[in-house]
C-alpha positions in Angstrom: 0.0 0.0 0.0 1.6 3.2 -1.1 1.1 6.8 -0.4 1.8 9.9 -2.4 5.1 11.7 -1.6 3.7 15.2 -2.2 2.2 15.6 1.3 3.1 13.4 4.3 0.2 11.0 4.8 0.0 11.4 8.6 -0.2 15.2 8.4 -3.5 16.9 9.2 -4.4 19.5 6.6 -5.7 22.6 8.2 -7.9 23.5 5.2 -9.7 20.1 5.4 -10.4 20.5 9.2 -11.5 24.1 8.5 -13.9 23.0 5.7 -15.3 20.3 7.9 -15.7 22.7 10.9 -17.5 25.3 8.8 -19.8 22.6 7.3 -20.7 21.1 10.7 -21.2 24.6 12.2 -23.6 25.5 9.4 -25.3 22.2 9.7 -26.1 23.0 13.3 -27.3 26.4 12.2 -29.6 25.2 9.4 -31.0 22.5 11.7 -32.2 25.1 14.1 -33.9 27.3 11.5 -37.0 25.2 11.0 -39.8 26.7 13.1 -38.6 30.2 12.7 -41.0 32.7 11.1 -40.3 35.1 8.3 -37.1 33.5 7.2 -35.9 34.0 3.6 -37.0 31.0 1.5 -33.6 30.6 -0.1 -32.2 29.7 3.4 -34.5 26.7 3.8 -34.6 23.2 2.4 -36.5 22.9 -0.9 -39.6 20.8 -1.0 -39.3 17.3 -2.6 -40.8 18.5 -6.0 -39.5 22.0 -5.9 -36.9 22.9 -8.5 -34.6 24.8 -6.2 -31.5 24.4 -4.1 -31.7 26.4 -0.9 -28.7 27.2 1.3 -29.7 24.4 3.6 -29.6 21.9 0.7 -25.9 22.6 0.3 -24.8 21.6 3.8 -25.3 17.8 3.7 -23.5 17.3 0.4 -20.7 19.5 1.7 -20.3 17.2 4.6 -20.1 14.2 2.3 -17.4 16.0 0.3 -15.4 16.7 3.5 -15.8 13.1 4.6 -14.4 12.0 1.2 -11.4 14.3 1.7 -10.6 12.6 5.0 -10.8 9.0 3.7 -7.4 8.8 2.1 -5.7 10.5 5.0 -7.2 8.1 7.5 -6.4 5.0 5.4 -2.9 6.1 4.6 -2.2 6.8 8.3 -3.3 3.2 9.2 -1.2 1.8 6.4 1.9 3.7 7.7 1.3 2.2 11.1 1.6 -1.2 9.5 -2.1 -2.3 9.3 -2.9 -4.9 6.7 -5.6 -4.5 4.2 -7.8 -6.8 6.2 -7.2 -4.8 9.4 -8.1 -1.6 7.6 -11.3 -3.2 6.1 -12.3 -4.4 9.6 -11.8 -0.8 10.9 -13.8 0.7 8.0 -16.6 -1.8 8.5 -16.8 -1.1 12.3 -16.9 2.7 11.6 -19.6 2.4 8.9 -21.7 0.0 11.1 -21.5 2.4 14.0 -22.7 5.4 11.9 -25.5 3.3 10.4 -26.7 2.2 13.8 -26.6 5.7 15.1 -28.6 6.9 12.1 -31.2 4.2 12.6 -31.5 5.0 16.3 -32.1 8.7 15.6 -34.6 7.9 12.9 -36.5 5.6 15.3 -36.6 8.1 18.2 -40.3 9.0 18.1 -42.4 9.1 21.2 -43.9 5.8 22.4 -47.7 6.3 22.9 -48.3 6.0 26.6 -44.6 5.5 27.4 -41.2 6.9 26.7 -41.3 10.4 25.3 -39.1 11.5 22.3 -37.0 13.7 24.6 -36.2 10.9 27.0 -35.5 8.5 24.2 -32.9 11.0 22.8 -31.3 11.4 26.2 -31.0 7.7 26.8 -29.8 7.2 23.2 -27.0 9.8 23.5 -25.9 8.3 26.9 -25.7 4.9 25.1 -23.7 6.4 22.2 -21.2 7.9 24.6 -20.9 4.7 26.6 -20.4 2.4 23.6 -18.4 4.7 21.3 -16.8 7.1 23.8 -13.0 7.4 23.8 -11.5 5.6 26.8 -7.9 5.7 28.0 -6.0 2.8 26.5 -3.4 2.4 29.2 -5.2 2.2 32.5 -5.8 -0.1 35.4 -9.6 0.6 35.0 -10.0 -1.4 31.8 -12.5 -3.7 33.5 -14.6 -0.7 34.4 -14.4 0.7 30.9 -15.5 -2.6 29.4 -18.4 -2.7 31.9 -19.4 0.9 30.8 -19.4 -0.2 27.1 -21.5 -3.2 28.0 -23.9 -1.0 29.9 -24.2 1.3 26.9 -24.9 -1.6 24.5 -27.5 -2.9 27.0 -29.1 0.5 27.2 -29.4 0.8 23.4 -30.7 -2.8 23.2 -33.3 -1.9 25.8 -34.6 1.0 23.7 -35.1 -1.3 20.8 -36.9 -3.9 22.8 -39.0 -1.3 24.6 -40.3 0.2 21.4 -40.9 -3.2 19.9 -42.9 -4.2 23.0 -45.0 -1.1 22.5 -45.8 -2.0 18.9 -43.1 0.1 17.3 -40.6 -2.2 15.6 -37.4 -0.6 14.2 -37.7 0.7 10.6 -34.9 1.3 8.1 -36.6 4.0 6.1 -34.2 6.5 4.7 -31.4 5.5 7.2 -31.2 8.9 9.0 -28.4 11.4 8.3 -25.7 9.5 10.2 -26.8 6.3 8.4 -26.5 7.9 5.0 -23.1 9.1 6.0 -22.1 5.6 7.2 -23.1 4.0 3.9 -21.4 6.6 1.8 -18.2 6.2 3.9 -18.3 2.4 3.5 -18.8 2.6 -0.3 -16.2 5.4 -0.9 -13.5 3.9 1.4 -14.1 0.5 -0.1 -13.8 1.8 -3.6 -10.6 3.7 -2.7 -9.0 0.5 -1.4 -10.2 -1.5 -4.4 -8.5 1.1 -6.6 -5.3 0.3 -4.8 -5.1 3.9 -3.3 -4.1 5.0 -6.8 -5.2 8.3 -8.4 -6.3 7.0 -11.7 -8.2 4.1 -10.2 -10.0 6.5 -7.8 -10.9 8.8 -10.7 -12.4 5.9 -12.6 -14.4 4.9 -9.5 -15.6 8.5 -9.2 -16.7 8.5 -12.9 -18.5 5.2 -12.5 -20.4 6.5 -9.5 -21.4 9.6 -11.4 -22.6 7.4 -14.3 -24.5 5.2 -11.9 -26.2 8.3 -10.5 -27.2 9.4 -13.9 -28.5 6.1 -15.1 -30.3 5.2 -11.8 -32.3 8.4 -12.0 -33.1 8.1 -15.7 -35.6 5.9 -17.5 -32.9 4.5 -19.8 -33.0 1.3 -17.7 -36.6 0.5 -16.8 -37.3 -0.6 -13.2 -38.5 -4.0 -14.4 -35.6 -4.6 -16.8 -33.2 -7.5 -16.1 -30.4 -5.0 -16.9 -31.3 -3.1 -13.7 -28.8 -5.2 -11.8 -26.0 -3.4 -13.6 -26.9 -0.3 -11.6 -26.2 -2.3 -8.4 -29.6 -1.4 -6.8 -28.7 -3.6 -3.8 -26.2 -1.0 -2.6 -27.8 1.0 0.2 -28.5 4.7 -0.1 -28.2 6.6 -3.5 -25.3 6.7 -6.0 -25.6 10.5 -6.0 -24.5 10.6 -2.4 -21.7 8.1 -3.0 -20.5 10.2 -6.0 -20.4 13.3 -3.7 -18.2 11.4 -1.2 -16.0 10.0 -3.9 -15.4 13.4 -5.3 -13.7 14.3 -2.0 -11.5 11.2 -2.2 -10.4 12.1 -5.7 -9.7 15.8 -4.8 -7.6 14.7 -1.9 -5.4 12.5 -4.1 -5.0 15.3 -6.6 -4.1 17.6 -3.7 -1.4 15.2 -2.6 -0.1 15.1 -6.1 -0.3 18.8 -7.0 -0.7 21.0 -3.9 2.4 23.0 -3.0 2.2 26.1 -0.8 5.1 27.6 -2.7 3.3 27.1 -6.0 -0.4 27.0 -5.2 -1.8 28.1 -8.6 -1.8 24.7 -10.4 -4.0 23.0 -7.7 -6.2 26.0 -7.3 -6.7 26.3 -11.0 -7.5 22.6 -11.3 -10.2 22.9 -8.6 -11.7 26.0 -10.2 -11.7 24.5 -13.6 -13.3 21.3 -12.4 -15.9 23.4 -10.7 -16.7 25.1 -14.0 -17.0 21.6 -15.6 -19.4 20.5 -12.8 -21.5 23.6 -13.3 -21.7 22.9 -17.1 -22.8 19.3 -16.3 -25.5 20.7 -14.0 -26.8 23.0 -16.7 -26.9 20.0 -19.1 -28.8 17.9 -16.6 -31.3 20.6 -15.5 -33.7 20.1 -18.4 -33.9 16.4 -17.4 -34.0 16.6 -13.6 -35.0 19.3 -11.2 -32.5 20.5 -8.5 -33.6 18.4 -5.5 -31.7 17.3 -2.4 -34.6 15.1 -1.3 -34.6 13.3 -4.7 -30.8 13.3 -4.8 -30.9 14.3 -8.5 -27.7 14.4 -10.6 -28.4 18.1 -11.1 -28.1 18.7 -7.4 -24.9 16.7 -7.4 -23.2 18.8 -10.1 -24.4 22.2 -8.9 -23.2 21.3 -5.3 -19.8 20.3 -6.6 -19.6 23.5 -8.7 -19.8 25.4 -5.4 -17.6 23.2 -3.2 -14.5 22.9 -5.5 -13.8 26.7 -5.8 -14.7 27.1 -2.1 -12.1 24.4 -1.2 -9.6 26.2 -3.4 -10.2 29.4 -1.5 -9.9 27.7 1.9 -6.7 26.0 0.7 -5.2 29.3 -0.3 -6.3 31.1 2.9 -5.5 28.5 5.4 -2.7 26.2 4.1 -0.9 28.8 1.9 -1.5 32.1 3.7 -1.9 30.7 7.2 -5.2 32.6 8.0 -6.7 29.6 9.7 -6.5 31.2 13.2 -9.4 33.3 12.3 -11.6 30.2 12.6 -10.0 28.7 15.6 -13.2 28.9 17.7 -14.8 26.5 15.3 -12.0 24.0 15.5 -14.0 21.5 17.8 -16.6 21.1 15.1 -13.9 20.0 12.7 -11.9 17.7 14.9 -14.7 16.3 17.1 -17.4 16.4 14.5 -19.5 13.4 15.6 -19.4 14.6 19.2 -20.6 18.0 18.2 -23.4 16.7 16.0 -24.7 14.2 18.6 -24.8 16.9 21.3 -27.5 18.7 19.3 -29.8 15.8 20.1 -29.4 16.6 23.8 -30.0 20.3 23.2 -33.4 19.8 21.6 -34.3 17.0 24.1 -33.8 19.6 26.9 -36.4 21.9 25.4 -38.9 19.0 25.3 -38.3 17.8 28.8 -37.9 21.1 30.6 -40.2 24.2 30.6 -37.8 26.1 28.3 -39.0 28.4 25.7 -37.3 31.0 23.6 -38.5 34.6 23.9 -40.8 35.5 21.0 -38.3 38.1 19.9 -35.8 35.4 18.8 -38.3 33.2 17.0 -38.6 35.1 13.7 -36.6 37.1 11.1 -33.1 38.3 11.8 -33.2 37.9 15.6 -34.3 34.3 15.0 -31.4 33.6 12.6 -29.0 35.2 15.1 -30.4 32.8 17.7 -29.7 29.8 15.5 -26.1 31.0 15.0 -25.8 31.3 18.8 -27.1 27.7 19.2 -24.5 26.4 16.7 -21.8 28.4 18.5 -22.9 27.1 21.9 -22.8 23.5 20.8 -19.4 24.0 19.3 -18.1 25.6 22.5 -19.5 22.8 24.7 -17.8 20.3 22.4 -14.5 22.1 22.9 -15.0 21.8 26.7 -15.8 18.1 26.5 -12.7 17.5 24.4 -10.6 19.3 27.0 -11.8 16.8 29.6 -11.3 13.9 27.2 -15.0 13.2 26.6 -15.7 12.6 23.0 -17.1 10.1 20.5 -15.0 8.2 18.1 -16.0 5.4 15.7 
């Protein structure tokens, strides 16, 4: 297993962490917007049949793109430590399974009629997440205690499943939940990167294949009842559009490792911007055939999203890695380095408002004051994440 010599594989790239931090912060922000009154329509998610991409519709694909950027770095770091391909596959499988399970728990967190409320389910669910997937000290005499805590967390999550089932609410897969979709995209993209032998051209081919699968799976060229439908691999969970978004990040990271040089940043920046223009052109070509829809995961949404992310990543690379301006976003750092912890904490925040007599003042429930409130909520969750990381409390899958 080889790594590119352009950038040391074990090195964290500030621009990647910054992109991820901004994306998660904005995800917390847009998740708090629903319910606000008199909010500009362009800030919101588009409806399923609405030909539009609101600001909120850009956040999830941006996260998948960031996740793709991180995949080669994580795998290369494990290869440098001496892990075999099978050990890496086992690790990737465990991470994907954990995210899928978290997504399914969050999707099945509705109130139980006459029983556990949605708020209490979220609280117990988050406690279970931290017990099972929390980071425990490796070298300690309390390993027996830590194993007992993990077992307790697993038992708690199992109890929630059995409790809902006993009350006539069996678990459903549905759309997998946000974390579940991330988990499946992570599994497919990381697996494709390994299958390509961690090589640039193999990864680019895998990216192109996923884009083609997205196009064909959303078209009528292969009818649903056609035997040829198996060529589109319909048994793969989630949507090929999402996998193509994640794989675009994998490809861009490998190109970054080949071309990025802070002393000569123009070639890599030009490549990102040029690729962004190509993606915009593809979006324009697809628009007559598909609407722009995040909910439908249309190819048009894929291409327009990438046309925004690629030049944005070029800008961040120039500002953070080349010019060293990353300190301006230091306060958001926990959202980029403890991303899962930060996101899961949001479940607790909204559970508190369900369980306690807490209400926002009417002034901050509409218009500009409401949007400022949502920004403050995102900032608060990020700050709390930073505090938890300082005391070594965080999630890691």
